[in-house]
N, C-alpha and C positions, 0 to 999 in steps of 0.2 A: 974342674970343679966349678960349680956355679956360685956366684956371689949372691947371697940371700937378698941383698938390697935391690938387685937387678930384677928380681921376680915381681911380676904384677900380682895384685890382689886376686885371689881365686874367685871371689864373688864378681869382681869386675870382668875377669876373663869370660865367665859364663853369662854375664849380663843380668845377674839376679841380685836381690837385696839380701842383707845378712839374715833377715827373718824368713827367707824363702823356705817353703816346705820341700820335702824330699821329692814329691812329684813335680814341683816347679823346677827343681834342679835337674831332674832327669829329662824333662821336656827341653830345657835350655841346652843340655848336653847334646841331645839328638840334633837339635837345630844347628848348633855350632859345628858339630862333627860333619854334618852334611855339607856345610858351607866351605870347610877347609880341607875336605878329604883329598889326599894326594892324587887319587885316581882321576879326580875332576880337574886337577891342576898339575899335570905332568911337568916335571922340571922346575916347578915353582918352589924354591927353597923357603920363601917366606910363608907360604901356605902350609908347607910341611911342618915348620916350627910352630905355627899357630895350632895345628892339629895336635902336636905333642903337648902343647900348653893346655889345650882344652881337656885332653884326656887326663893329664896330671891333676888339674883342678877338680875334675869330676871324681877321681879316685879318693881324694881327700874329703870333699864335701858330701859325698854319698855314703861315707862311713861315719856313723855317729861319734865314735871315739876319736877318730882323726879330726873330725870337724870341731869337737870340743877343744882338743889341744890347739888346733889352728886358731880358733876364736880367742883362746887365752894367751897363746905365746906367738902367734903369727907363724911365718914359715919355719922359724927355729923349732917349733913344736912338732913339725912333721917332716923335717928335712931328712932324707935318707929312707923315709918310710912311704913316700908318696908313690913309689913304683913308677908305672907309666913308661913312656919311651925315654925319659931322661934319667930314670933312676933304676929301680930293680926290675924293670920290665914286667912281663906277665907273671914272673916267678916271685914277685915282691910280696908285700904284706896283704895282697888281695884287695877286695872292695870293688873290683871291676866286673861288670856284668856282661858276660859274653852274649847274653840274649839281646842286649842293646845293640851290640855290633851286628848281630844277625838281622835285627830290625832295620838298621841303617842301610846295610848292604842290600837287603831285600827291596827297600825303597829306591836305592840308587840304581841297582843293576837288574831288577826284575827277578830276584831269587838266586843270586850267585851263591848264597850259603844255604840253598835247599828250598827257597821259597817257590820260585817259578811263576811265570805269568800264565794267565788263563789263555789257553790255545784258541785261536780264532778259526781254525779249520774244521772244528767239529760242529754238530748241529746247534743252532742258537735260537732260542725262543724269541718271537717277535715282541715288540714293546706293546704295552697297554695303551688304549685310548680312553680319554675322559670327555664326557659331553653332558651338558645340562638338558633337562627335559621339563617343560612346564605343564602342569596338569590343573584342571579345575578341581574344586573341592569334591564334587561328586565323582569325577574320574578316579581320584585317589581313593575315595571311599569304596567304590564298587568295582574298580578295575576297568581296564579298557585295552584296546589295541591301538598302537601308534606307529606311524611310518616315520622313519628318521633318515635324513640325508647325512652321510658321513664321508669323509675323505680319508683314505687309508692306503697303506702300501700293500700291494698284492704281488704274488709271484708272477713274474713276466711269462706270458703265454708263449712268446716266440722262442725263448731259449730254455724254458722250463726251470728258470731260476739259476741256471749255471753262470749266466753273465757272458757266455761265449756266443759268437755269431752262429746262426742256424747252420748246421752241417759241420761245425767244429766243436771242440771240447776243451775245457781247461787242461793245462799240462802241469805235471808235477814240477815244482820249483827245483831247479838244479842246484841251488845254493844250499838249501836246507833239506833236500830230499823229501819234501812233503811234510816235514814235522812242524813247520812254521816257526822254528826256533834255531838259533845257532849258538854254539858253545865256543867260547874263547878262553884261552889260558892267559891270565894277566899276573903281573908281579905287583904285589901290594906291600904295605908295611908289615904284613904278617907272613910274607912269603908268596908262593904261587897259589892261585886259586882259579877254579873253573867258573866262569861267569856265563850264565845263560841269558840271552836276550832275544827280542823279536827279530825275525829275519827281515833285513832291510829291503830285500828284493820283492818278496810277496806280502810284506807287512803282516806276517803271522798267519796267513791263510793257507800256506802250503801248496797253493796252486797259482799259476800265472796264466793270464788270458792274453793271447797274442792278437786275436781278432774279436774285439768286444761286440756284443749284441747292439745293434743300432736302436732298438726300442727302449732298452733300459740302460744303455751306455755302460754295460759291463757290471751293473750292480745286482742284476738278477731280480730286481723288484721295480714295479712301476706304481706311480701315484694315480689312484682312481677315485671318482665319486661313485658312491653306491647308496641305494635306498634299501633299507631293511625294515621289516615289521617286527615289533616287539610286543609281547604280552605283559601289560602292567597288572600285577596281582592286586586283588581287593585288599584294602586296609593299609596300603603303603603310605608313609608319612613324609612330610617335608624334611629335607636334608638327608634322607636315607639314600643309600647307594645300591643300585642293581648291577650285578656283574653278569655279563653275557659272555660265556666262554667261547673263545675262538673267533670273536668278532673284531679283534684288534688287528694290529699290523702283522703282515706275514713274517714268518721266521726265515732264517738263513740256513743254508746247507742242509735242508731237509728238516729243520726245527719246526716246532708247532707255532701257530699264530698266537698272539697275545689276546687279551680280553678287552671288551668294551665295558667301561664303567659309566653307568648313567646316574647322575646326581639329580635327585628329585627336587623340583620346586613346585609347591602347591599354592595356587592363588587364594587369597582370603575370600571368605563368603560374606554376603551382605547380612545374613542372620546368624549363622552358626560359628562357633569357635570350638576348635578341637582340643581335647586334653587326653592324650593317649588314644584309647579307643572310645572314650566318652565324648559327648557333644553337649555344649552349653548354649542356651538361648535365653535372652531376656525378653519377657512378655509383658507389655504394659496393660494394666486393667484400670477401669474407672473406679471412682470412689464408691459408686453404687454397687458395682460388681463385688468389690472388696467387702462392703458392709452386708450385702444380702446373699452373697454366694452366686455362682454362675457356672454354666457349662462353656468352657473355652474350646475353641478350635485351634489346636496347637500345631505349628509346622514341625515336621521332623524330616530327616533325609529320606525316610521311607514313605512320606506322604502326610496328609493331615489326619490327626487323631483328636478325639474329643476327650476332655478331662474336666471333671467336676471339682471346683474349688468350694470349700465350705464358707458359710457366712462368717464375717469377722476376720477374713484373711488379712494379714498384715503385710505391708510392703517389704520386699526382699525375702519373702517366704520362698523356699526352694522345694520343688516337687521332682520326683524321679519317675521317668518313663522307662521301665525295664526293657532292655533289648532293642531300643530304638536308636542306638548309637552306631559306631563304625564296625563293619565286619572285621573280625580278628584275622590278621595276616597269617596265612598258611595254617589256620586253625578253624575251630568251629564256634558258631555263635557270634553275637555282637556285643559291643559295649552298651552303655545306657545313655539316655538323654536327660539332662537336668535343666528344668525350667524354673527360672527365677522371676517371680511376678513383682512388678513395681506399680505402686498406686499413683496414678497421675492426678494431680490437684487441678481442678478446672479453673480457667481464667475467663475474664470478660463476662462475668455473671450479670444477669438483669437484676433490677431492684427487687422483684418478687423472689427470685432465687436466693438473693442475699438475705432477705427477711426470713425465708424458710430455714436457711442454714443457721441463722442466729437463734431461731427457736430450737432447732435441733441441738445446737451447742449447749443449751441449758440442760440437756438430758444428763442423767447421772451414770450413763453406761460407759463413760471413759474411765475405766478402772486404773489404767497406768497413770493417766494424768492426775486423778484424785490421789493416788498413792504418792506421786512425786510432790504434789502441792503440800500434802500433809508433812512429808519429810522436810521440805523447805521451810515450812512454818515452824517446825520444831527446831531446825538448825538456827533460825534467826530470832528465837525468843530472847 
C-alpha cells in the first residue's frame, strides 16, 4: 500500500500548472510518456516507476470528475480510483485513452500499433524547385519567352537510376526480403507486441547495391545545370507563381519528377503603376492648358494616344482610357488606363507675366474661391 504523503503532486508530475487545459495536459502526458517509456530504458527501474507515475497522473487529470476531487481533496480524493499501473490497471475506473498510447507507440516505433512507416522502396516523386524570375513592366504585361539556368537532380544516364554499376543490378535485401521493413516481437508493459521498423541493412529501400555506380555514387541521380525556355503569359503580375510541371528534381524508383515554381518579380516602371489589370499614370499639364482646354498626347503601354481635356479642368481630375490597360491573364480583353492630371504652377515669372496674372486674378470667374470667401465672411461676422 502506498503512503499518500509520498506521492508527488500530479500537476508537478506532468509539468503543468493547475489551470492547464485538457489539451495542455494531454500534450504533457505524451511528452513525458515518450521520455520514460520502458522500451527506451530497458532494465531501468527508475524510468519504469516514472512511467507509471506519469500514467497515473494523466488518468486523474484527464477526467473532469477525478480532477475536481483531486483539486478539492488531494490524493485522498482519488486514491484507489486512479487506476494506472499502481492501482486498478486498465480495468480501473477508466479515463485512459488508448488512442494516446497508439500515437506514442507510432512515434516511437514507426507504427508498432498499426501505424507503419512510409516504405521507401516504392516510386517516389521528386522534390519541387523554386526560382525567382525578374521581368520588365512590359514583359509582364504582354508576355515573353525567357531562358532560365537551373540546377537540378536528374536520373543518372549511366545506371538508369538504379544506383548500381553498369552491367550489375540492385539485389533484394536478404534481411527484409525486399519489404524495406522488419518486424520484431517485443515485451512491453502491456505484454508482447509486434513492432515494425525500417530495415537497418537497406534503410527501407528493400534493395542493396553491392557495386555502386561511379557516376552517381549509388544514388541513381546526378546534379546537372540545365537551360530551359519558359513562356511567360501576358498579364502576369508581381509575386505570382508559375508552376512548370515536371521541371523539378527527378523522382526515385521510377517516380515522376517534381515541378519548377517560378516566383515572378516585376520591375517598377518610370511612368506607369499597375493596379490589378488597370494602369495609372499622372500627367502634368500647364495652367493655360487647364484653363483653356487642350489635346494631350498621353502615354499608354499600347502607345501614344490623344485625349481632349475640356477648358476649366481642375488639378487631380481623373480620366479613363478604356481598354488601354494590362491584358487579362488567360482571358480576353484588357484593363483600363486612368490618367490623373495635375496643374503645374509656373515659377520664375517675369515682371510682365506677374502683372498679367494680377490682372487676371481680379476676374470673377473663380467660383469656388468666391463661395469660400463668402462662407468665411459669414463665419467670422
